[in-house]
C-alpha positions, 0 to 999 in steps of 0.5 A: 500499500502506498501513501496515496492509497493510505490518504484515499482510504482515510478520506473514504472512511472519514469523508474528509477531503483528500487534500486535508488527509494528505496534509495530516499524513505528511505532518504525522510523518514529519513529526515522527522523523523530527522526534527521531532526528532529536533523539526521541523514540515515538511510542504509539500504544496499540500500533508500535514503537519507532526507536533509534538503534545504535550500531557499533563501529565494525570492520567491513571488507571491500571484496572487489579491491580486497581491502578492509574498511572501518565502518563508524558507529551510527544510529538507525531508525527501527520499528517495533510492532505492538504485541497486539498488532503482531497477533492481529497480523498473524491471525488475519493475513491471507496466505497467497 
């Protein structure tokens, strides 16, 4: 499902214009992104958590040049779904 499909679905369910829904969805994503950039985790009860994971420094290999490189420590965004979310998906996904 794409962002445009999400906007259309919300607009159909709520009766709100697509332009307003689009602005709301964009603001929601921007707020989550800015919170994580500022080092804050975002917790949405019943849905999941957007957290920052710290990756330690490690040694990597460039196999085409046969050299080693140091990959510095860095942070990455991660999403962990809520337990109820996971259970719902497990019980209701149609296997194709």
